[in-house]
N, C-alpha and C positions, 0 to 999 in steps of 0.2 A: 918751134916755138907755142909762133900763131895760133898751132891746132892745139895746144895741153889749154891754150888761153881760151880759146874760146868754147872747146868743153870744161873746162870748168867755171868760165861764168854759166852755161850752159846750166850747169847743176848750181852754182846760185840762185840761180831764179828761180828753179824746177823748187827750191827747195823756204826760196821767198814765197812763191805760191801752195806752198802745203800749207805756211805757217797764215796765210791770210786767208786761208778759205777758214767757214763759223763756224762754229765748235758743233757738233753734234745736239738737235733741239733733243734734253731732256723731258722723255712722255710724262704726262702725267695723267690721273688716273682722279678718282672721286670717289669716293666710299663712304657706304651711311649704315650708323651701327644701331639696333635699334637692342636697348636691354635696358629692358625692364625695371623699374622700383622693386624695391629685396629683393632680388638678385645677389645672389651671395659672392660677394668679396670683386660686389661690379666695381670697379676700380681698377683690382690690378688687376682683368680677364679685360678691360681695357689697354691698361695697361700692355698687358702682356702682346695682346694679338696688333698692337701698334707694333712697337721691339722686334717685333718676328717676322711685323713684315716688311719692314724695312729695310730687316738683314739679308731677304729671301727675297725681294726688287730691290736689290741697291739704284739702277738706274730708272727707275719708276720713280718721279715724285705725286705721293699721294694726300689729297687732301680727307681727312674725316669729320664727316658730319654727324656727331650723336647725339641721337633723340634715348629719354630716357623715362616715357610714358610708363601712367597705371595700369598694373598690369589686367583693365579688361577690351574687351573687340574694339569696343567706341574706339578708343587710347590707343591703342597698337595700329587702327587704323589710321588712326590719324598721323601720326607717327611713321609711316611710311608712305601714304600720301606728298607730308616733305621733303621725306627722303627725293621722293622720285622731283619733287617741282625744284625743289635745290639742285639739279642735276648728278645724283647718283646713279655712278653706272653699275655697280654690285650692292645689294646688299647682305649684310648678316644678320639677324637675327637671334637673341641668347633667351634655347625654352622652345618648344613643343608650342604653345597657346600663341607667343608670335612670330614664326616661324606658318605656320597654318593664317594668321587675317594674311600676310607680308602673299602668302599664295591667291588668297582667294582676291587678294586688290588687282591682280593679271598684269600686275604692272608690264613684262616682259622681258626687268631686267633679272642678271643672275639671281639666286639665294643659295646664300651659306649658311646650313645652322649650326648655331653651338649649346650645349648643356640642355641637349633632347636625352630623357628618362627613356632611356632602350629603344635609338634608333629604329632596329628591324622592325619593331611593335609599333610604332607612330604612323596614325593616323596618313600621312602623308608618306611611307615607305613605297618606294620605284614610281615615284615621283621625279622630275628634270628638275631637281634640289640636290643637291648634297652637301656633307659637315662632319662634323664629331660631336659623338652625345656618350653616355655614361651607361654602365649598367652593376646593380647590384646585386649581393648576394640577400637578398633581405631576410631570410632566414636567419638568419645571425643574430640578426638586431631580435630576437626572441632568448635566444639562447644566451646571449652577452645579460637579460635582463635577469634572468633566469639565474646566472653565476651570481647577481647580489642580491636578491632575496628574494625567498616563493611569491610566483608568479602568477595568477589565475586570468585578472581580466586590468585593459590595456585602452587606456586612449591613443585614440589616435586622428589629432591635426592635420585637416589637410583643409586646401577651396574646390568649390564643386563646380571653378571659372577658371581654371588651370589644368590643362591639360594632362600635364606629367604629374600632380601627385592625383587627379582624379586616376591614372595607372595603377599607382605606386600603392592607394587603397585598396582598389579593387586586388590586386596582388596580394598584399598582407590581408587582407577579409581570409583570401583562403586558405594563406599556410599559417592562420593564427588556428581556423577552423581541421587543418592537418595536425594541430600541433595541443586543439582540445585548450586553446586562448577564447576567453571571451573579448573580445575586440569593439572598443564604442568609438564609432567617425566623430570628432567633431568637425564641422563644416564653417569651415569661419572664409562667411563670402565677401567680405569688407575687413577692415582693419579700425574699424570699430561694434563689429558685432563676436565679440567677447565675453561667456558672464561665464566666472571662475565657476560655479557650481557644476558646469558639466564637465568638470574637472574626475570630481567627488569619490567619485563609486571604479578609479582607471588605483594601481595597485602601482604605475609608471605612466609616462607617453610617450607616446612616439611621438616625431613632429616632421612629417614629410617635406619637400623640398620645393615646398611654395610659396613665390615669391611672395605673394599679403603673409603667408601663416613668418617667414623671414622677419617682415616689420613688423609683425608683433614679438617676435625672439622674448623679447627682456620680460616682455609683462606675461606672457605665458611660462618662463622658468620663473617668472615668484611666484606665479600660481602655485607649481609642480613642487619649489623649496617651503611651501611654507607647509603643503602636507608633505614634507617627505620620501615624497617621489619622486624615482630616479629617471631622467629622460637619458634617450636617445635620439640621438643623428643623423640624414641622410646626404647634411649639410656642413662646414663647414663651419664650428661656434668664433667668427674669424677674431670677435673682441674680447673672445673667453668669460663671458658674458654667464654661465653658468651650465651649460652642459656635460653633464654628468659624462660620455658615451659618443662621441660623433664618428660616424661611417660612413665615408664619400671615396670620390673618387675627384681626380684635382678640378677644378675649373680652371685651373690657371695651362693645364695641362690637353685637357679640350682646345682651350683658343690658339695655343701654341699652333694646333694640328691644323682648328678650322685659317690663320691668316697662312698657312705654309697650302691648302687648297687653294685660296683667297690670291696668292701669288701667283700658281698656275694657271687663273678664270683672263686675269693679268694678260696674260704671256698668249694670251690668246686661248688656249681650254673650255672646253665646253664643257658647264659645270654638268651635262650627266657623264661624262666620260670617269668624274671624279668616285672610283670607291667610297659611300658613306664609310665613316672608323666609330668602332665604341670600345672608347677608353676601359680597362675594368679594376686595371691595379688601385685596391684600394689605402685609404688613408684612415688608421684605425688610433682614435686619439681621448683619452682617456681624463679626466679633470677630478686626481685623489683628494684637491681641496675642497671641491665643492662636494666627492660622494663623503666624508667625513663631518661634514654638515649636512648630510643630515642623513647619516644615521648609519653609512652601508659602508661595506670594506672590498673595495675591490680585490680579488685574489690575486696572490701572486703568478699562477700562472698564467691569467687576462692580459699583466702587466705587462708580460714578455713577446706578447702578442702585438703590444702596441709599437707606433712609429713615432707619438709623440708622447710622453704625462706631462699633466697641468701637477704642479706643487703647490 
């Protein structure tokens, strides 16, 4: 009986000692996000990144430092340095130009990109960073426009300060030649650099994925609507402000995948060991209300292809 009591006492003491042990400390990390002004659906991609990372790394307490700089190299460089000073252990940059600037700052920190157009041909391909980008069949833009009305001349609005949109305009230029369409590039280098007369010669307008372009989207559409020109954008018309057709890859899907990569890096995996990804699934949105307002009709066979229709 004494032996039994002694064993029971030992067991109780052991349990009490376990209970008195301090709880395992939660890992803590700080992540810096560079989301330039004008990034399409910026609030949603930020929310998606944070929620996905929390789900993927539940045992890590993450502090987020968010920077929304103007999309030029000086502002982006300042944003990167602020993140380093604030103690970021990982930087996530949205857009090619933001990623290039962060690379050039040589922070020594792991770097992820998101929202990069055609990352396999980006100017940092093969370097020690990774992330998730997107690729669109840009030739489809001309096909959709020609379904609406006869098209011979198209204005394409881009920004020469942003790498993604420069590569898009270069690709569009070659595609236009193949399809015997005259492409008129309109370089919007600042939010005040918009001359309405530049759109006078176009039968339609293509809106590229530039941040500065997106910052002036409402004004651009007011011009195209006044001229009854159909517009087609390769970024979401978030607030349905009047793009006739939008063909894009989901920014949230890219942000979600980037967050999963971030979780791997927080777990100790080097960024260079994570293969970059390219989202190719497209969303196609037709704004029937806008089409009617400018006097064009979207054929039924096109509507059948849509992911979403705005009536």
